[in-house]
C-alpha angles and dihedrals in degrees: 000000000000092000090046090053092050091052092052091050089056089062089060089070092219094301104146094206092052090051092049093047092047088053089051091055093048091047090064091058125084094246091257117152091227094057093045090049090051091053090048091052091049091052092050095046091047092054092050096056097082141016097236099043119116143149090330086076089065086061090052089055088060089062094044089052093054117111113242095257092058098049098077089044090056094043090052089067088071087078092074124084124246115289090006117159103228117211106224097211090052092047091052091049090052092049091052094045091054094046092242088128119032139159119217094218134011110205116221098227109058098308122152112284126205093257089057090052090050092050091052089052090051090050089054091053089050092050089050087054092235092127130033126234114233104169139003128204113263092011112186110159106287093337117106133180088198134357092239113139116227104187135010137188137195125238111239093245093047090048089052088054091048092050091047094051092043090054092049090051093043084233099149138359111226121205106203140141092288096063111012095096094050099045114120103154137001116200137174098016127137100193132031127189111196111202098163130034116269141148109290088205087076088077108088098168112116090187095062111137104179133039119177122179122200096171138033106299092210111081111219091216088067089064093045092053093048095055133046111267089233090062094052093046092049092052091049093046096051098034092123095044100095092172095060108104093195089055091056093048092051092042090056089049092052092045095049091048091051090048092053092047095049093044088052090054091050094049092046090057096044094048101039105036099054094149094060116138098175129039114169133169106193121197104229101165135040095265125077126242114250102215099187140265095317144336105273117238087234087086085085087075091073094083093156093056114129101170127039124168126177094162118161095000131125137230122185093217108065096217133088119215121258088227086083084085089073090068094087095153094061115131097172124033119175113186098164092132118175097245131093124244102006119174117238115194118232095253103103090094087073092064096082093163093063114130101167122034124180112184124197114275091235122027126183116265089248091064113102116164130198107211102162094108093062096095094151093057115132100169127037119176129184096016114165137164093240096067101019137048116252092211091066092071090071090064095053094087095163098049114138104169126034126181115189116200104197141280098079115168126164115223118229091008116178118210089208128025131033123325125199118259115261103186117068100182123091089189097064105129103162129049123180124184114191133179114207100157109044094272126144132205124234108244090223091053090048090051091052091047092051091048087060094050098075097157105042117127096178127054126176123179120184102170146094102280123156100196139018119228111259093224142001094090124143112252087223095064108131102157130041127176120185118191134173090001120151104206117192090192135038106275094200098086088058098042097044090066093065104109100208103032108136105164126037123178130184117191130177088345125161119200142122126331094250139056126186131193112193130210114285089014120135094017095183103025110137103168130035125181128188109187119175101338095174100194103033111122106153129035120182127191122188122219107269096030119127095007092176100046113138104164132037124180126183119184130178098341092144096173095053106110102198145336115274122266091233093070090080089067094055099092093173093067108118105164133038120180121188116186134175094356129139118280091240090057091051094046092056091056099045120095107287092023122125093249098041091102089067093062106022090109093059111103096208123039119166132182124199129182094347116152 
């Protein structure tokens, strides 16, 4: 089998990707000589079919070897532009919305759900080396809380294969720089990926199911053609002259023309593509998409819509239409528009099929949403007690990920005595608490919240909190990230008692001058990060503390005098990274320095921007 493998590698002509992909194909086999011989024969026969064929044909074999259920998953990647970083959660939601991945039955008590099936399919594509990993959740060197992939990317050659196969299958129509200027009419297509701006009226297919935008859908040349060039040039020339009355008159003319054009594009979509399942505006560049004055109420015509994302986009009118309530088939709704204090009508409760809900980060005070009917919800982002009802969380029995955007206040809370449960899901594994408006969370309310989250393995708090609860933590907690906290007491004595904590991160945290890790504390901690702990001066570690630590990172803790003596007893430590620290701190740790004996057993020590 070794010789057979060597012969197959020769056919890859030294192309690393072809070798890796070939290895991915062989890895799916059961190491039987018959199966490997069959792959070898396929490689040889493929290369003999044409004069100009080469190692790229090995890549084509990877597609031919895919089982039927993986082929549409792979072809769907053709939607995304070149070098695009694909968010895995979003990709899975798109697969599910389009019915590319489905599960015949979702059991009520912990059975496999369709998102789990989709994630297993993605894992298979990764193992076959057909997509490249770019980022994992909770990445910390080689240490992982889970193996869940966060972002992926396609190699250029593999993307070329994907585009070629998608074109052969008429899987998706892609509007890009090669055809946008020549488009006059697009008919009989089910999916369209728009990667440059063009006239949406070119699409004449009433059966279209999927429409993904990766660029501004309003072409600027449409505006230029609708107004005299002199007007546009005058507006551009006097853009900074706020006292020029003619400028303001012409600016209003340009703005109203743009508004009418964009609104016309919206209404064309909402009234002509009534079978749409997916409508996504993806932010590809650093700027946001200005999508017009408002979201027309005609969006209520898209009653078959399963996926709608308006993330990072802007509307001038800070109010969403109540016709959104007609979209009762929605599974994913992303309303994280890039505009403060937008009003969301109380219609989301009608969308009982919702599985992933992303609310705006800042709703108007008049917004009050009933969400208790959303029993299928898996993801809820930007929940707060100002715009939502706390009691609704008890009905979300399938919730897996909850992000609370403060304020978070518990009604009828008793300082002593029993309080009613507020979390109804036993599957909740991730809890995020974020402060975006100068709010703080009452430590007693936080303690009660954590006591309800009995299954979480991931906790992230980015808020002004003075003290961590001493108990009420899930025994499953493996990852904790603390940001912007202002601890009045050392949090280590509380955190070191968590039996399964593996990753602990402090960022931009203010607290006391001292931290202490006692013997037998942090029994399974593998990664520890101190990033900008502004007041930390002295850190002590007892012998026997952190016996599993593998990675330590200290960044911009300018007041920290030295590393603790106890580090020399941590024989598992493999990586030490020191960044943006004082030169004196660095000199002590380098070979020959007075503290080098504390870290001389560490295989990898790196210094960056110290001096």
